[in-house]
ChimeraX commands (.cxc) that place a marker at each C-alpha (Angstrom):
marker #1 position -2.06,-13.54,3.31 radius 0.5
marker #1 position 0.21,-15.70,1.19 radius 0.5
marker #1 position 3.47,-13.81,0.70 radius 0.5
marker #1 position 5.53,-13.77,-2.47 radius 0.5
marker #1 position 9.19,-14.58,-2.05 radius 0.5
marker #1 position 10.15,-11.21,-3.48 radius 0.5
marker #1 position 7.80,-8.25,-2.91 radius 0.5
marker #1 position 6.72,-6.13,-5.88 radius 0.5
marker #1 position 8.09,-3.10,-3.99 radius 0.5
marker #1 position 9.43,-2.29,-0.51 radius 0.5
marker #1 position 10.20,0.95,1.28 radius 0.5
marker #1 position 11.12,2.07,4.81 radius 0.5
marker #1 position 8.30,3.99,6.51 radius 0.5
marker #1 position 7.51,5.89,9.71 radius 0.5
marker #1 position 11.00,7.37,10.10 radius 0.5
marker #1 position 12.64,4.08,9.14 radius 0.5
marker #1 position 11.10,2.13,12.02 radius 0.5
marker #1 position 9.03,-0.15,9.75 radius 0.5
marker #1 position 9.16,-1.59,6.24 radius 0.5
marker #1 position 6.19,-1.59,3.87 radius 0.5
marker #1 position 6.25,-4.41,1.31 radius 0.5
marker #1 position 3.66,-4.62,-1.48 radius 0.5
marker #1 position 2.98,-8.25,-2.37 radius 0.5
marker #1 position 0.05,-8.11,-4.77 radius 0.5
marker #1 position -1.82,-5.71,-7.04 radius 0.5
marker #1 position -5.38,-6.78,-7.89 radius 0.5
marker #1 position -7.19,-5.12,-10.76 radius 0.5
marker #1 position -10.96,-4.68,-10.75 radius 0.5
marker #1 position -13.36,-3.14,-13.23 radius 0.5
marker #1 position -13.64,0.07,-11.21 radius 0.5
marker #1 position -10.52,0.09,-9.00 radius 0.5
marker #1 position -7.30,-1.63,-7.96 radius 0.5
marker #1 position -6.13,-2.89,-4.59 radius 0.5
marker #1 position -2.63,-3.13,-3.13 radius 0.5
marker #1 position -2.01,-5.92,-0.62 radius 0.5
marker #1 position 0.90,-5.25,1.71 radius 0.5
marker #1 position 2.68,-6.17,4.91 radius 0.5
marker #1 position 4.39,-3.91,7.44 radius 0.5
marker #1 position 7.30,-5.27,9.48 radius 0.5
marker #1 position 7.64,-5.02,12.43 radius 0.5
marker #1 position 3.89,-4.83,13.05 radius 0.5
marker #1 position 2.22,-1.49,13.70 radius 0.5
marker #1 position 1.42,-0.94,17.37 radius 0.5
marker #1 position -2.00,-1.98,18.61 radius 0.5
marker #1 position -4.43,0.97,18.46 radius 0.5
marker #1 position -5.34,0.27,22.11 radius 0.5
marker #1 position -1.73,1.03,23.09 radius 0.5
marker #1 position -1.01,4.02,20.79 radius 0.5
marker #1 position -2.75,6.28,18.34 radius 0.5
marker #1 position -3.85,4.38,15.23 radius 0.5
marker #1 position -1.94,4.81,11.99 radius 0.5
marker #1 position -4.10,5.88,9.06 radius 0.5
marker #1 position -3.14,5.44,5.42 radius 0.5
marker #1 position -3.95,7.63,2.43 radius 0.5
marker #1 position -2.97,6.90,-1.16 radius 0.5
marker #1 position -2.79,8.94,-4.35 radius 0.5
marker #1 position -1.17,7.84,-7.58 radius 0.5
marker #1 position -0.46,8.62,-11.22 radius 0.5
marker #1 position 0.36,6.23,-14.04 radius 0.5
marker #1 position 2.84,6.71,-16.85 radius 0.5
marker #1 position 0.13,7.81,-19.30 radius 0.5
marker #1 position -1.12,10.63,-17.05 radius 0.5
marker #1 position -4.14,9.10,-15.29 radius 0.5
marker #1 position -4.67,9.96,-11.63 radius 0.5
marker #1 position -5.98,7.62,-8.95 radius 0.5
marker #1 position -7.38,8.38,-5.48 radius 0.5
marker #1 position -7.80,6.47,-2.25 radius 0.5
marker #1 position -11.04,4.58,-1.73 radius 0.5
marker #1 position -10.20,3.10,1.65 radius 0.5
marker #1 position -8.55,0.08,3.14 radius 0.5
marker #1 position -8.00,-1.99,6.23 radius 0.5
marker #1 position -5.14,-3.52,8.19 radius 0.5
marker #1 position -4.57,-5.71,11.20 radius 0.5
marker #1 position -2.02,-7.91,12.91 radius 0.5
marker #1 position -0.91,-11.17,11.32 radius 0.5
marker #1 position -2.03,-14.24,13.26 radius 0.5
marker #1 position 1.56,-14.95,14.35 radius 0.5
marker #1 position 2.14,-11.30,15.41 radius 0.5
marker #1 position 5.26,-10.83,13.26 radius 0.5
marker #1 position 3.82,-8.20,10.90 radius 0.5
marker #1 position 0.76,-6.21,9.93 radius 0.5
marker #1 position -1.33,-7.33,6.93 radius 0.5
marker #1 position -3.25,-4.73,4.97 radius 0.5
marker #1 position -4.85,-3.61,1.77 radius 0.5
marker #1 position -5.72,-0.25,0.27 radius 0.5
marker #1 position -7.91,0.42,-2.75 radius 0.5
marker #1 position -7.75,3.27,-5.26 radius 0.5
marker #1 position -9.97,4.26,-8.16 radius 0.5
marker #1 position -10.69,4.40,-11.02 radius 0.5
marker #1 position -9.49,1.13,-12.58 radius 0.5
marker #1 position -5.93,1.08,-13.86 radius 0.5
marker #1 position -5.69,2.19,-17.47 radius 0.5
marker #1 position -5.07,-0.69,-19.87 radius 0.5
marker #1 position -2.15,1.19,-21.50 radius 0.5
marker #1 position -0.43,2.00,-18.19 radius 0.5
marker #1 position 2.87,0.17,-17.61 radius 0.5
marker #1 position 3.86,1.87,-14.35 radius 0.5
marker #1 position 2.10,3.54,-11.49 radius 0.5
marker #1 position 3.79,5.95,-9.09 radius 0.5
marker #1 position 2.17,6.09,-5.68 radius 0.5
marker #1 position 2.39,8.35,-2.70 radius 0.5
marker #1 position 1.24,6.62,0.46 radius 0.5
marker #1 position 0.92,8.84,3.50 radius 0.5
marker #1 position 0.91,7.33,6.97 radius 0.5
marker #1 position -0.89,9.60,9.43 radius 0.5
marker #1 position 0.07,9.17,13.07 radius 0.5
marker #1 position -0.50,11.48,16.04 radius 0.5
marker #1 position -1.18,14.48,13.81 radius 0.5
marker #1 position 1.93,13.96,11.66 radius 0.5
marker #1 position 2.12,12.82,8.06 radius 0.5
marker #1 position 4.83,10.34,7.07 radius 0.5
marker #1 position 4.77,9.97,3.26 radius 0.5
marker #1 position 6.55,7.36,1.18 radius 0.5
marker #1 position 6.77,6.86,-2.58 radius 0.5
marker #1 position 6.55,3.63,-4.55 radius 0.5
marker #1 position 6.62,2.69,-8.21 radius 0.5
marker #1 position 5.04,-0.53,-9.49 radius 0.5
marker #1 position 5.13,-2.02,-12.96 radius 0.5
marker #1 position 1.49,-2.66,-13.72 radius 0.5
marker #1 position 2.01,-4.69,-16.87 radius 0.5
marker #1 position 4.03,-7.23,-14.88 radius 0.5
marker #1 position 1.44,-7.56,-12.11 radius 0.5
marker #1 position -1.81,-8.32,-13.96 radius 0.5
marker #1 position -3.86,-10.79,-11.94 radius 0.5
marker link #1:1,2 radius 0.2
marker link #1:2,3 radius 0.2
marker link #1:3,4 radius 0.2
marker link #1:4,5 radius 0.2
marker link #1:5,6 radius 0.2
marker link #1:6,7 radius 0.2
marker link #1:7,8 radius 0.2
marker link #1:8,9 radius 0.2
marker link #1:9,10 radius 0.2
marker link #1:10,11 radius 0.2
marker link #1:11,12 radius 0.2
marker link #1:12,13 radius 0.2
marker link #1:13,14 radius 0.2
marker link #1:14,15 radius 0.2
marker link #1:15,16 radius 0.2
marker link #1:16,17 radius 0.2
marker link #1:17,18 radius 0.2
marker link #1:18,19 radius 0.2
marker link #1:19,20 radius 0.2
marker link #1:20,21 radius 0.2
marker link #1:21,22 radius 0.2
marker link #1:22,23 radius 0.2
marker link #1:23,24 radius 0.2
marker link #1:24,25 radius 0.2
marker link #1:25,26 radius 0.2
marker link #1:26,27 radius 0.2
marker link #1:27,28 radius 0.2
marker link #1:28,29 radius 0.2
marker link #1:29,30 radius 0.2
marker link #1:30,31 radius 0.2
marker link #1:31,32 radius 0.2
marker link #1:32,33 radius 0.2
marker link #1:33,34 radius 0.2
marker link #1:34,35 radius 0.2
marker link #1:35,36 radius 0.2
marker link #1:36,37 radius 0.2
marker link #1:37,38 radius 0.2
marker link #1:38,39 radius 0.2
marker link #1:39,40 radius 0.2
marker link #1:40,41 radius 0.2
marker link #1:41,42 radius 0.2
marker link #1:42,43 radius 0.2
marker link #1:43,44 radius 0.2
marker link #1:44,45 radius 0.2
marker link #1:45,46 radius 0.2
marker link #1:46,47 radius 0.2
marker link #1:47,48 radius 0.2
marker link #1:48,49 radius 0.2
marker link #1:49,50 radius 0.2
marker link #1:50,51 radius 0.2
marker link #1:51,52 radius 0.2
marker link #1:52,53 radius 0.2
marker link #1:53,54 radius 0.2
marker link #1:54,55 radius 0.2
marker link #1:55,56 radius 0.2
marker link #1:56,57 radius 0.2
marker link #1:57,58 radius 0.2
marker link #1:58,59 radius 0.2
marker link #1:59,60 radius 0.2
marker link #1:60,61 radius 0.2
marker link #1:61,62 radius 0.2
marker link #1:62,63 radius 0.2
marker link #1:63,64 radius 0.2
marker link #1:64,65 radius 0.2
marker link #1:65,66 radius 0.2
marker link #1:66,67 radius 0.2
marker link #1:67,68 radius 0.2
marker link #1:68,69 radius 0.2
marker link #1:69,70 radius 0.2
marker link #1:70,71 radius 0.2
marker link #1:71,72 radius 0.2
marker link #1:72,73 radius 0.2
marker link #1:73,74 radius 0.2
marker link #1:74,75 radius 0.2
marker link #1:75,76 radius 0.2
marker link #1:76,77 radius 0.2
marker link #1:77,78 radius 0.2
marker link #1:78,79 radius 0.2
marker link #1:79,80 radius 0.2
marker link #1:80,81 radius 0.2
marker link #1:81,82 radius 0.2
marker link #1:82,83 radius 0.2
marker link #1:83,84 radius 0.2
marker link #1:84,85 radius 0.2
marker link #1:85,86 radius 0.2
marker link #1:86,87 radius 0.2
marker link #1:87,88 radius 0.2
marker link #1:88,89 radius 0.2
marker link #1:89,90 radius 0.2
marker link #1:90,91 radius 0.2
marker link #1:91,92 radius 0.2
marker link #1:92,93 radius 0.2
marker link #1:93,94 radius 0.2
marker link #1:94,95 radius 0.2
marker link #1:95,96 radius 0.2
marker link #1:96,97 radius 0.2
marker link #1:97,98 radius 0.2
marker link #1:98,99 radius 0.2
marker link #1:99,100 radius 0.2
marker link #1:100,101 radius 0.2
marker link #1:101,102 radius 0.2
marker link #1:102,103 radius 0.2
marker link #1:103,104 radius 0.2
marker link #1:104,105 radius 0.2
marker link #1:105,106 radius 0.2
marker link #1:106,107 radius 0.2
marker link #1:107,108 radius 0.2
marker link #1:108,109 radius 0.2
marker link #1:109,110 radius 0.2
marker link #1:110,111 radius 0.2
marker link #1:111,112 radius 0.2
marker link #1:112,113 radius 0.2
marker link #1:113,114 radius 0.2
marker link #1:114,115 radius 0.2
marker link #1:115,116 radius 0.2
marker link #1:116,117 radius 0.2
marker link #1:117,118 radius 0.2
marker link #1:118,119 radius 0.2
marker link #1:119,120 radius 0.2
marker link #1:120,121 radius 0.2
marker link #1:121,122 radius 0.2
marker link #1:122,123 radius 0.2
marker link #1:123,124 radius 0.2
view
């Protein structure tokens, strides 16, 4: 994944042990996808319980969006985790901001974080 110099948004996650940085927001006709990195990388699922992500969001004009799935894995150099998560429906054309709640599920515990992205500034 090619990283932007400055992420669109960043937040500490998993009790402050990692940082989630959103680098790209891709719009599609029926959905949108966030591309992110997590530093330091998430532990290998073979060593610890996997971390699952769930997303729900609302834009500034009142539309709601739900998780459609995603994937993540280690970066080739091992310094971070690369991932993406998709939500639907497509972002509303009139929406300027989207507020997201991303929950990280690990070992039976939920670790939520909240992000806000300007959608008008991130059109692909």
